[in-house]
ROPAVO-350568 format. One record per residue (C-alpha): residue number from 1; residue in one letter; x, y negated, z negated. Coordinates in steps of 0.001 Angstrom, whole numbers, plus 500000, padded with zeros to 6 digits. Layout:
<doses>
@resi NUM, resn A, X X, Y Y, Z Z
...
</doses>
This chain:
<doses>
@resi 1, resn M, X 926577, Y 091063, Z 234191
@resi 2, resn N, X 926764, Y 090552, Z 237925
@resi 3, resn Y, X 923214, Y 090991, Z 239265
@resi 4, resn A, X 924366, Y 092167, Z 242707
@resi 5, resn F, X 926434, Y 094905, Z 241059
@resi 6, resn A, X 923462, Y 095943, Z 238895
@resi 7, resn F, X 921222, Y 096020, Z 241983
@resi 8, resn V, X 923648, Y 098321, Z 243834
@resi 9, resn L, X 923899, Y 100599, Z 240799
@resi 10, resn G, X 920093, Y 100721, Z 240689
@resi 11, resn L, X 919959, Y 101872, Z 244322
@resi 12, resn L, X 922511, Y 104635, Z 243824
@resi 13, resn P, X 920012, Y 107245, Z 242529
@resi 14, resn L, X 917709, Y 106503, Z 245488
@resi 15, resn S, X 920491, Y 106954, Z 248017
@resi 16, resn L, X 921552, Y 110207, Z 246359
@resi 17, resn Q, X 917957, Y 111435, Z 246444
@resi 18, resn A, X 917694, Y 110564, Z 250151
@resi 19, resn A, X 920924, Y 112473, Z 250810
@resi 20, resn D, X 919505, Y 115486, Z 248920
@resi 21, resn N, X 916294, Y 115347, Z 250995
@resi 22, resn N, X 918269, Y 115216, Z 254242
@resi 23, resn E, X 920451, Y 118109, Z 253121
@resi 24, resn G, X 917324, Y 120027, Z 252123
@resi 25, resn F, X 915768, Y 119368, Z 255520
@resi 26, resn Q, X 918914, Y 120506, Z 257321
@resi 27, resn A, X 919163, Y 123622, Z 255125
@resi 28, resn T, X 915513, Y 124494, Z 255823
@resi 29, resn R, X 916065, Y 123969, Z 259544
@resi 30, resn Q, X 919121, Y 126229, Z 259495
@resi 31, resn L, X 917343, Y 128901, Z 257445
@resi 32, resn T, X 914373, Y 128834, Z 259839
@resi 33, resn G, X 916745, Y 129349, Z 262759
@resi 34, resn E, X 918444, Y 132230, Z 260975
@resi 35, resn L, X 915119, Y 133855, Z 260132
@resi 36, resn L, X 914067, Y 133548, Z 263746
@resi 37, resn N, X 917358, Y 135170, Z 264792
@resi 38, resn D, X 918066, Y 132374, Z 267262
@resi 39, resn K, X 918970, Y 128780, Z 266495
@resi 40, resn E, X 918350, Y 127583, Z 270041
@resi 41, resn S, X 915097, Y 129188, Z 271136
@resi 42, resn F, X 912410, Y 131539, Z 269900
@resi 43, resn G, X 909210, Y 132895, Z 271385
@resi 44, resn G, X 907360, Y 135882, Z 272705
@resi 45, resn K, X 904243, Y 137062, Z 274500
@resi 46, resn V, X 900934, Y 135282, Z 273809
@resi 47, resn V, X 898437, Y 137464, Z 271964
@resi 48, resn D, X 895772, Y 134852, Z 271197
@resi 49, resn T, X 895202, Y 131147, Z 271760
@resi 50, resn M, X 892696, Y 128541, Z 270537
@resi 51, resn D, X 892239, Y 124916, Z 271538
@resi 52, resn V, X 890869, Y 122207, Z 269262
@resi 53, resn A, X 890601, Y 118450, Z 269832
@resi 54, resn D, X 894279, Y 117582, Z 270380
@resi 55, resn Y, X 896079, Y 120834, Z 269558
@resi 56, resn T, X 896630, Y 124320, Z 270865
@resi 57, resn Y, X 897171, Y 127186, Z 268436
@resi 58, resn V, X 899044, Y 130175, Z 269817
@resi 59, resn Q, X 899614, Y 133591, Z 268295
@resi 60, resn F, X 902532, Y 135353, Z 269912
@resi 61, resn A, X 904302, Y 138675, Z 269469
@resi 62, resn H, X 908050, Y 138743, Z 268967
@resi 63, resn G, X 909021, Y 142386, Z 268855
@resi 64, resn K, X 906556, Y 144087, Z 266514
@resi 65, resn E, X 905859, Y 140914, Z 264522
@resi 66, resn K, X 903201, Y 138306, Z 265245
@resi 67, resn F, X 903507, Y 134588, Z 264527
@resi 68, resn W, X 901333, Y 131489, Z 264890
@resi 69, resn L, X 902384, Y 128127, Z 266277
@resi 70, resn A, X 900659, Y 124818, Z 266849
@resi 71, resn T, X 901544, Y 122232, Z 269465
@resi 72, resn S, X 899922, Y 119376, Z 271358
@resi 73, resn K, X 897235, Y 120576, Z 273755
@resi 74, resn T, X 898916, Y 122900, Z 276267
@resi 75, resn K, X 897636, Y 125211, Z 279004
@resi 76, resn V, X 898489, Y 128725, Z 277877
@resi 77, resn K, X 896687, Y 132070, Z 278076
@resi 78, resn K, X 897005, Y 135603, Z 276761
@resi 79, resn G, X 899882, Y 137444, Z 278393
@resi 80, resn D, X 901963, Y 134302, Z 279055
@resi 81, resn S, X 905471, Y 134122, Z 277649
@resi 82, resn V, X 906248, Y 131149, Z 275422
@resi 83, resn S, X 909425, Y 129783, Z 273905
@resi 84, resn F, X 910310, Y 126797, Z 271775
@resi 85, resn S, X 913125, Y 125430, Z 269657
@resi 86, resn D, X 913446, Y 123437, Z 266461
@resi 87, resn P, X 910144, Y 124411, Z 264795
@resi 88, resn Q, X 908853, Y 122926, Z 261557
@resi 89, resn T, X 907501, Y 125713, Z 259358
@resi 90, resn M, X 904516, Y 125308, Z 257061
@resi 91, resn H, X 903190, Y 127846, Z 254576
@resi 92, resn K, X 899535, Y 128081, Z 253564
@resi 93, resn F, X 898519, Y 125479, Z 256174
@resi 94, resn H, X 894780, Y 124820, Z 256295
@resi 95, resn S, X 893323, Y 123716, Z 259631
@resi 96, resn K, X 890125, Y 121758, Z 259011
@resi 97, resn S, X 889083, Y 122005, Z 262659
@resi 98, resn L, X 889349, Y 125812, Z 262604
@resi 99, resn N, X 888352, Y 126162, Z 258935
@resi 100, resn R, X 891221, Y 128601, Z 258615
@resi 101, resn T, X 894338, Y 128888, Z 256490
@resi 102, resn F, X 897507, Y 130220, Z 258109
@resi 103, resn D, X 899960, Y 131982, Z 255780
@resi 104, resn Q, X 902774, Y 130640, Z 257946
@resi 105, resn I, X 902693, Y 128536, Z 261099
@resi 106, resn Y, X 905320, Y 126838, Z 263250
@resi 107, resn F, X 904703, Y 123312, Z 264488
@resi 108, resn V, X 906554, Y 122605, Z 267723
@resi 109, resn T, X 906778, Y 119469, Z 269824
@resi 110, resn T, X 907504, Y 121210, Z 273128
@resi 111, resn L, X 906199, Y 124607, Z 274166
@resi 112, resn N, X 907713, Y 126230, Z 277249
@resi 113, resn V, X 905150, Y 128422, Z 279010
@resi 114, resn K, X 905994, Y 131042, Z 281600
@resi 115, resn P, X 902698, Y 132233, Z 283100
@resi 116, resn Q, X 901989, Y 135917, Z 283545
@resi 117, resn F, X 901596, Y 136867, Z 287195
</doses>
């Protein structure tokens, strides 16, 4: 048997698994966008905010619903408007620094803040 051929055949399941993971990631990303009713941007009015070492947690209202997000430390206060895109959603996330478990939280890399005047 040709060893190079056997090696390639051995890698095939790994490459298929990687393709499935990428498809799963893309499907989750699309579903999150659909659930948020906007694939480009999502946000609302800040209801609560907490800072810990390197992160800012923000609760915001979007319509009648309230959501939590976490981002790198950002200046934001109650009443500000925030928006973001491309969130990563986690369920049952436990924050050790807050000693709190969030049923659902969005992790975002960039948070756009429009201060309340």
